[in-house]
MILUM-125660 format. One record per residue (C-alpha): x, y, z; residue in one letter; residue number from 1; chain. Coordinates in Angstrom, 2 decimals, decimal comma. Each point is the difference from the previous one (the first is absolute). Example, Ala and Ser with C-alpha at 12.3 -4.5 7.8 and 13.67 -1.06 7.14 Angstrom:
2
+---------+---------+---------+----+-----+----+
|    east |   north |      up | aa |   i | ch |
+---------+---------+---------+----+-----+----+
|   12,30 |   -4,50 |    7,80 |  a |   1 |  A |
|    1,37 |    3,44 |   -0,66 |  s |   2 |  A |
+---------+---------+---------+----+-----+----+
This chain:
269
+---------+---------+---------+----+-----+----+
|    east |   north |      up | aa |   i | ch |
+---------+---------+---------+----+-----+----+
|  117,54 |   92,27 |  103,90 |  m |   1 |  A |
|   -2,54 |   -2,48 |   -1,30 |  r |   2 |  A |
|    1,30 |   -1,59 |   -3,17 |  k |   3 |  A |
|   -1,64 |    1,59 |   -3,05 |  p |   4 |  A |
|   -2,08 |   -2,42 |   -2,00 |  r |   5 |  A |
|   -1,24 |    2,05 |   -2,97 |  t |   6 |  A |
|    2,59 |    2,21 |   -1,65 |  v |   7 |  A |
|   -0,43 |    2,41 |   -2,89 |  l |   8 |  A |
|    2,93 |   -0,39 |   -2,41 |  l |   9 |  A |
|    0,26 |    3,00 |   -2,31 |  t |  10 |  A |
|    2,14 |   -0,21 |   -3,12 |  g |  11 |  A |
|   -0,94 |   -3,68 |   -0,19 |  a |  12 |  A |
|    0,72 |   -0,26 |   -3,74 |  a |  13 |  A |
|    3,54 |    1,39 |    0,32 |  g |  14 |  A |
|    3,23 |   -1,94 |    0,31 |  g |  15 |  A |
|    0,17 |   -0,12 |    3,80 |  v |  16 |  A |
|   -3,76 |   -0,24 |    0,32 |  g |  17 |  A |
|   -0,09 |   -3,04 |   -2,27 |  t |  18 |  A |
|    2,66 |   -1,71 |    2,11 |  l |  19 |  A |
|   -1,72 |    0,87 |    3,28 |  m |  20 |  A |
|   -3,46 |   -1,10 |   -0,97 |  r |  21 |  A |
|    1,47 |   -3,47 |   -0,50 |  k |  22 |  A |
|    1,98 |   -0,08 |    3,27 |  l |  23 |  A |
|   -1,99 |    1,89 |    2,62 |  l |  24 |  A |
|   -3,00 |   -2,37 |    0,11 |  p |  25 |  A |
|    2,38 |   -2,61 |    1,46 |  d |  26 |  A |
|    0,13 |    2,23 |    3,11 |  y |  27 |  A |
|   -3,76 |   -0,26 |    0,40 |  g |  28 |  A |
|   -1,03 |    3,26 |   -1,66 |  y |  29 |  A |
|   -3,05 |    0,48 |   -2,15 |  q |  30 |  A |
|    1,03 |    2,55 |   -2,59 |  l |  31 |  A |
|   -2,24 |    2,61 |   -1,55 |  r |  32 |  A |
|    1,71 |    1,16 |   -3,19 |  l |  33 |  A |
|    0,02 |    3,45 |   -1,59 |  l |  34 |  A |
|    1,77 |    1,40 |   -3,02 |  d |  35 |  A |
|   -0,44 |    2,55 |   -2,76 |  l |  36 |  A |
|   -0,17 |   -2,89 |   -2,49 |  v |  37 |  A |
|   -1,66 |   -3,42 |    0,18 |  p |  38 |  A |
|    1,91 |   -2,61 |    1,99 |  v |  39 |  A |
|    0,68 |   -3,20 |   -1,94 |  d |  40 |  A |
|   -1,81 |   -2,97 |    1,48 |  g |  41 |  A |
|   -1,92 |    2,14 |    2,50 |  a |  42 |  A |
|   -3,37 |    0,98 |   -1,47 |  p |  43 |  A |
|   -1,15 |    1,38 |    3,36 |  d |  44 |  A |
|    2,88 |    2,45 |    0,28 |  a |  45 |  A |
|   -0,97 |    3,64 |    0,32 |  i |  46 |  A |
|    1,00 |    2,11 |   -3,00 |  v |  47 |  A |
|    0,30 |    3,59 |    1,20 |  a |  48 |  A |
|    2,20 |    3,07 |   -0,21 |  d |  49 |  A |
|    1,50 |    1,53 |    3,14 |  l |  50 |  A |
|   -1,73 |    3,20 |   -1,10 |  a |  51 |  A |
|   -3,39 |   -1,64 |    0,67 |  d |  52 |  A |
|   -0,57 |    0,71 |    3,68 |  r |  53 |  A |
|   -3,34 |   -1,77 |    0,21 |  e |  54 |  A |
|    1,41 |   -3,15 |   -1,60 |  a |  55 |  A |
|    2,89 |    0,03 |    2,46 |  l |  56 |  A |
|   -2,35 |    0,40 |    2,93 |  r |  57 |  A |
|   -2,02 |   -3,01 |   -1,17 |  k |  58 |  A |
|    3,21 |   -1,95 |   -0,57 |  a |  59 |  A |
|    1,25 |    0,47 |    3,58 |  v |  60 |  A |
|   -3,38 |   -0,51 |    1,62 |  r |  61 |  A |
|    0,11 |   -3,04 |    2,27 |  g |  62 |  A |
|    3,67 |   -0,87 |   -0,44 |  v |  63 |  A |
|    2,37 |   -0,42 |    2,94 |  d |  64 |  A |
|    3,01 |    1,60 |   -1,69 |  a |  65 |  A |
|    1,36 |    1,34 |   -3,29 |  v |  66 |  A |
|    3,20 |   -0,82 |   -1,88 |  i |  67 |  A |
|    0,48 |    2,95 |   -2,32 |  h |  68 |  A |
|    2,11 |   -0,82 |   -3,05 |  l |  69 |  A |
|   -1,94 |    2,04 |   -2,56 |  a |  70 |  A |
|    1,27 |    3,09 |   -1,76 |  g |  71 |  A |
|    2,84 |    0,94 |   -2,32 |  i |  72 |  A |
|    3,07 |   -2,12 |    0,78 |  s |  73 |  A |
|    2,52 |    1,63 |   -2,35 |  l |  74 |  A |
|    0,80 |    3,59 |   -0,90 |  e |  75 |  A |
|   -2,56 |    2,12 |   -1,84 |  s |  76 |  A |
|   -1,02 |    3,62 |   -0,31 |  t |  77 |  A |
|   -0,60 |    1,87 |    3,22 |  f |  78 |  A |
|   -3,68 |    0,38 |   -0,89 |  e |  79 |  A |
|   -0,54 |   -3,75 |   -0,46 |  k |  80 |  A |
|    1,95 |   -0,90 |    3,14 |  v |  81 |  A |
|   -1,95 |    2,61 |    1,94 |  l |  82 |  A |
|   -3,35 |   -1,40 |   -1,12 |  a |  83 |  A |
|    0,75 |   -3,67 |    0,65 |  a |  84 |  A |
|    2,48 |   -0,05 |    2,87 |  n |  85 |  A |
|   -0,89 |    3,11 |    1,96 |  v |  86 |  A |
|   -3,67 |    0,84 |   -0,55 |  t |  87 |  A |
|   -0,91 |   -3,65 |   -0,53 |  g |  88 |  A |
|    1,76 |   -1,02 |    3,20 |  l |  89 |  A |
|   -1,83 |    2,69 |    1,93 |  h |  90 |  A |
|   -3,28 |   -1,36 |   -1,36 |  h |  91 |  A |
|    0,92 |   -3,47 |    1,26 |  l |  92 |  A |
|    0,84 |    1,25 |    3,49 |  y |  93 |  A |
|   -3,19 |    2,00 |    0,17 |  e |  94 |  A |
|   -2,02 |   -3,05 |   -1,05 |  a |  95 |  A |
|    1,72 |   -2,08 |    2,68 |  a |  96 |  A |
|   -0,65 |    2,64 |    2,63 |  r |  97 |  A |
|   -3,64 |    0,36 |   -0,97 |  e |  98 |  A |
|   -0,59 |   -3,75 |    0,06 |  e |  99 |  A |
|    1,92 |   -0,67 |    3,21 |  g | 100 |  A |
|    2,90 |   -1,99 |   -1,50 |  v | 101 |  A |
|    2,82 |    0,20 |    2,53 |  r | 102 |  A |
|    3,01 |   -1,52 |   -1,80 |  r | 103 |  A |
|    1,61 |    0,85 |   -3,34 |  i | 104 |  A |
|    3,18 |   -1,46 |   -1,44 |  v | 105 |  A |
|    1,38 |    2,61 |   -2,39 |  f | 106 |  A |
|    2,45 |   -0,88 |   -2,76 |  a | 107 |  A |
|    2,58 |    2,71 |    0,34 |  s | 108 |  A |
|    3,27 |   -0,39 |   -1,89 |  s | 109 |  A |
|    3,77 |    0,06 |    0,17 |  n | 110 |  A |
|   -0,31 |    2,99 |   -2,32 |  h | 111 |  A |
|   -1,19 |    2,13 |    2,94 |  a | 112 |  A |
|    3,67 |   -0,11 |    1,05 |  v | 113 |  A |
|    1,42 |   -0,56 |   -3,46 |  g | 114 |  A |
|    2,74 |    2,64 |    0,09 |  f | 115 |  A |
|    1,39 |   -1,43 |    3,25 |  t | 116 |  A |
|    3,55 |   -1,27 |   -0,64 |  p | 117 |  A |
|    0,20 |   -3,74 |    0,27 |  r | 118 |  A |
|    2,17 |   -1,36 |    2,83 |  p | 119 |  A |
|    3,51 |   -1,29 |   -0,72 |  r | 120 |  A |
|    2,44 |   -2,14 |    1,90 |  g | 121 |  A |
|   -0,50 |    0,43 |    3,72 |  d | 122 |  A |
|   -2,68 |    2,69 |   -0,40 |  d | 123 |  A |
|   -3,12 |   -0,69 |    2,10 |  p | 124 |  A |
|   -3,13 |   -1,14 |   -1,77 |  l | 125 |  A |
|   -2,35 |    2,84 |   -0,93 |  v | 126 |  A |
|   -2,60 |    0,47 |    2,79 |  p | 127 |  A |
|   -3,66 |    0,83 |   -0,60 |  v | 128 |  A |
|    0,60 |    3,30 |    1,79 |  e | 129 |  A |
|    2,37 |    1,20 |   -2,72 |  t | 130 |  A |
|   -1,20 |    3,31 |   -1,52 |  p | 131 |  A |
|   -2,23 |   -0,60 |   -2,97 |  r | 132 |  A |
|    1,61 |    0,84 |   -3,33 |  r | 133 |  A |
|   -2,44 |   -0,85 |   -2,79 |  p | 134 |  A |
|    1,47 |   -0,67 |   -3,41 |  d | 135 |  A |
|   -3,06 |    0,74 |   -2,15 |  s | 136 |  A |
|   -3,57 |    1,29 |    0,11 |  f | 137 |  A |
|   -0,91 |   -3,62 |    0,71 |  y | 138 |  A |
|    2,35 |   -0,08 |    2,99 |  g | 139 |  A |
|   -1,31 |    3,37 |    1,14 |  l | 140 |  A |
|   -3,54 |   -1,39 |    0,00 |  s | 141 |  A |
|    1,13 |   -2,79 |    2,32 |  k | 142 |  A |
|    1,40 |    2,59 |    2,42 |  c | 143 |  A |
|   -3,44 |    1,63 |   -0,05 |  f | 144 |  A |
|   -1,62 |   -3,37 |    0,61 |  g | 145 |  A |
|    2,10 |   -0,62 |    3,10 |  e | 146 |  A |
|   -0,91 |    3,45 |    1,34 |  d | 147 |  A |
|   -3,67 |   -0,55 |   -0,77 |  l | 148 |  A |
|    0,13 |   -3,29 |    1,88 |  a | 149 |  A |
|    1,53 |    1,77 |    2,99 |  q | 150 |  A |
|   -2,69 |    2,69 |   -0,11 |  l | 151 |  A |
|   -2,83 |   -2,54 |   -0,09 |  y | 152 |  A |
|    1,50 |   -1,82 |    2,98 |  w | 153 |  A |
|    0,41 |    3,21 |    2,01 |  d | 154 |  A |
|   -3,40 |    1,45 |   -0,94 |  l | 155 |  A |
|   -2,20 |   -3,05 |   -0,50 |  h | 156 |  A |
|    1,83 |   -3,01 |    1,50 |  e | 157 |  A |
|    0,14 |   -1,79 |   -3,34 |  v | 158 |  A |
|    3,10 |   -2,17 |    0,30 |  e | 159 |  A |
|    2,42 |   -0,47 |   -2,90 |  t | 160 |  A |
|    3,10 |   -1,98 |   -0,72 |  v | 161 |  A |
|    1,82 |    1,76 |   -2,85 |  s | 162 |  A |
|    2,15 |   -2,54 |   -1,82 |  v | 163 |  A |
|    2,86 |    1,48 |   -2,01 |  r | 164 |  A |
|   -0,01 |   -2,79 |   -2,56 |  v | 165 |  A |
|    3,28 |   -0,77 |   -1,69 |  g | 166 |  A |
|   -0,56 |   -2,17 |   -3,08 |  s | 167 |  A |
|   -2,59 |   -2,78 |    0,22 |  c | 168 |  A |
|    0,50 |   -2,46 |   -2,85 |  f | 169 |  A |
|    0,28 |   -3,78 |   -0,18 |  p | 170 |  A |
|    3,75 |    0,52 |   -0,58 |  e | 171 |  A |
|    2,26 |    3,07 |    0,07 |  p | 172 |  A |
|    0,68 |    1,34 |   -3,48 |  t | 173 |  A |
|    2,97 |    2,31 |    0,61 |  s | 174 |  A |
|    3,10 |    0,16 |    2,16 |  v | 175 |  A |
|   -1,47 |    2,92 |    1,97 |  r | 176 |  A |
|   -3,05 |   -2,13 |    0,71 |  m | 177 |  A |
|    2,17 |   -2,49 |    1,88 |  l | 178 |  A |
|   -0,08 |    2,59 |    2,81 |  s | 179 |  A |
|   -3,66 |    1,01 |   -0,33 |  m | 180 |  A |
|   -1,72 |   -3,27 |   -0,91 |  w | 181 |  A |
|   -3,18 |   -1,00 |    1,83 |  l | 182 |  A |
|   -1,00 |   -3,52 |   -0,94 |  s | 183 |  A |
|   -3,73 |   -0,57 |   -0,49 |  p | 184 |  A |
|   -0,05 |   -2,42 |    2,94 |  a | 185 |  A |
|    1,72 |    2,54 |    2,25 |  d | 186 |  A |
|   -2,34 |    2,72 |   -1,24 |  c | 187 |  A |
|   -2,96 |   -2,09 |    1,13 |  a | 188 |  A |
|    1,71 |   -0,59 |    3,36 |  r | 189 |  A |
|    0,60 |    3,72 |    0,42 |  l | 190 |  A |
|   -3,56 |    0,98 |   -0,94 |  l | 191 |  A |
|   -1,36 |   -2,61 |    2,40 |  h | 192 |  A |
|    2,14 |    1,47 |    2,78 |  s | 193 |  A |
|   -1,13 |    3,52 |   -0,91 |  a | 194 |  A |
|   -3,64 |   -1,07 |    0,18 |  l | 195 |  A |
|    0,25 |   -1,77 |    3,34 |  t | 196 |  A |
|    2,59 |    1,82 |    2,12 |  a | 197 |  A |
|   -1,30 |    1,73 |    3,11 |  e | 198 |  A |
|    0,06 |    3,75 |    0,57 |  n | 199 |  A |
|    1,83 |    1,08 |   -3,16 |  v | 200 |  A |
|   -1,36 |    3,58 |   -0,01 |  g | 201 |  A |
|    1,87 |    1,13 |   -3,07 |  h | 202 |  A |
|    3,04 |   -2,19 |   -0,55 |  t | 203 |  A |
|    2,40 |    0,25 |   -2,92 |  v | 204 |  A |
|    1,89 |   -3,13 |   -1,03 |  v | 205 |  A |
|    2,28 |   -0,96 |   -2,84 |  y | 206 |  A |
|   -1,24 |   -2,83 |   -2,18 |  g | 207 |  A |
|    2,65 |   -2,42 |   -1,17 |  s | 208 |  A |
|    1,19 |   -3,52 |    0,58 |  s | 209 |  A |
|    2,95 |   -0,91 |    2,23 |  a | 210 |  A |
|    2,45 |    0,70 |   -2,81 |  n | 211 |  A |
|    3,72 |   -0,47 |    0,54 |  t | 212 |  A |
|    0,56 |    3,32 |   -1,83 |  r | 213 |  A |
|   -2,72 |    1,84 |    1,92 |  l | 214 |  A |
|    0,31 |    3,81 |    0,11 |  w | 215 |  A |
|   -2,65 |    0,91 |    2,55 |  w | 216 |  A |
|   -0,93 |   -0,88 |    3,56 |  d | 217 |  A |
|   -2,90 |   -2,43 |    0,42 |  l | 218 |  A |
|   -0,26 |    0,41 |    3,78 |  s | 219 |  A |
|   -3,33 |    1,86 |   -0,05 |  s | 220 |  A |
|   -1,45 |   -2,72 |   -2,25 |  a | 221 |  A |
|    1,30 |   -2,70 |    2,33 |  r | 222 |  A |
|   -1,53 |    1,89 |    2,92 |  a | 223 |  A |
|   -3,48 |   -0,58 |   -1,44 |  i | 224 |  A |
|    0,68 |   -3,73 |   -0,35 |  g | 225 |  A |
|    1,51 |   -0,25 |   -3,48 |  y | 226 |  A |
|    2,52 |   -2,81 |   -0,41 |  e | 227 |  A |
|    1,32 |   -0,05 |   -3,58 |  p | 228 |  A |
|    1,01 |   -3,41 |   -1,30 |  q | 229 |  A |
|    1,51 |    0,73 |   -3,40 |  d | 230 |  A |
|    3,33 |    1,40 |   -1,23 |  d | 231 |  A |
|    0,80 |    1,29 |   -3,49 |  s | 232 |  A |
|    3,57 |   -1,27 |    0,20 |  e | 233 |  A |
|   -0,81 |   -3,20 |   -1,87 |  r | 234 |  A |
|   -0,61 |    2,15 |   -3,10 |  f | 235 |  A |
|    3,12 |    2,14 |    0,40 |  a | 236 |  A |
|    2,54 |   -1,98 |   -2,00 |  e | 237 |  A |
|   -2,24 |   -0,24 |   -3,06 |  r | 238 |  A |
|   -1,13 |    3,64 |    0,10 |  l | 239 |  A |
|    3,53 |    1,35 |    0,42 |  i | 240 |  A |
|    1,24 |   -2,20 |   -2,86 |  a | 241 |  A |
|   -2,82 |    1,16 |   -2,25 |  e | 242 |  A |
|   -0,14 |    3,70 |    0,87 |  k | 243 |  A |
|    3,25 |    0,89 |    1,75 |  g | 244 |  A |
|    0,41 |    2,02 |    3,18 |  v | 245 |  A |
|   -1,15 |    3,65 |   -0,34 |  p | 246 |  A |
|    3,04 |    2,19 |   -0,49 |  g | 247 |  A |
|    1,19 |    2,99 |    1,99 |  e | 248 |  A |
|   -2,41 |    2,89 |   -0,49 |  g | 249 |  A |
|   -2,83 |   -2,24 |   -1,18 |  d | 250 |  A |
|   -3,23 |    1,00 |    1,83 |  p | 251 |  A |
|   -0,61 |   -3,70 |    0,71 |  d | 252 |  A |
|    3,23 |    0,06 |    2,01 |  d | 253 |  A |
|   -0,46 |    3,42 |    1,60 |  l | 254 |  A |
|   -3,57 |    0,20 |    1,29 |  y | 255 |  A |
|   -2,70 |   -2,13 |    1,57 |  l | 256 |  A |
|   -2,30 |    1,04 |   -2,84 |  g | 257 |  A |
|    2,46 |   -0,95 |   -2,73 |  g | 258 |  A |
|   -0,80 |    1,22 |   -3,46 |  r | 259 |  A |
|   -3,31 |    1,42 |    1,17 |  f | 260 |  A |
|    2,16 |    2,93 |    1,12 |  c | 261 |  A |
|    1,07 |    0,89 |   -3,55 |  t | 262 |  A |
|   -2,16 |   -1,89 |   -2,50 |  d | 263 |  A |
|   -3,11 |   -1,39 |    1,66 |  p | 264 |  A |
|   -2,15 |   -2,49 |   -1,94 |  p | 265 |  A |
|   -3,22 |    1,60 |   -1,14 |  r | 266 |  A |
|   -3,54 |   -1,08 |    0,78 |  w | 267 |  A |
|   -1,50 |   -1,33 |   -3,23 |  p | 268 |  A |
|   -3,49 |    1,49 |    0,26 |  h | 269 |  A |
+---------+---------+---------+----+-----+----+
């Protein structure tokens, strides 16, 4: 595949989007930015809702690929999740199809498999083929997104890498996150691999760094060229001292999705 040059980055004002718009240009990409709100320091960014099909079609016109981070990233009502993460995602795929964009990188989530028990001891790492067990309406919308990506590959040959993102922050902020952490630098490496790998069709990968306490199998991510460089272990001693290890029966100890399974954080809007 020819390396994409111009990439539409949706959700550019969000936490991950803000990190990526600083890091991805180092890989040679020209970013076109889109968000529901203005993007600080980017007066040319497109301000549009995923409900606006014509705005989305204009936004994807002429780009080589799309990184789709936009939408609701916490739990909310079913109606709000449906509008942003289901209907809005369909609008994006339709715009890409209509404008001939052949590659999308879709931010799926660990919460698509949130109720999966986390591995212990000699248990194998959780593979991407594990049955999906969403832990919230948010997680459910990511299951839909992966199926939509598969459909658009099978029907229209729009390729997608669905990245089940763990937790992308400058540093992990909880003991659970020691297993799920995706450093910003590794996130950029993974997105670059997802944009440039050959013949991905629809590929699902887990998105985390090479953490010592890793819970899931990164082999499908490595197969598209991802080589994580970071490990959360350097933060472990401090986090455990500050917060303690989750006790027996704590959702953070039981499930991949942690407390999303019982008390998910709510979307503020």
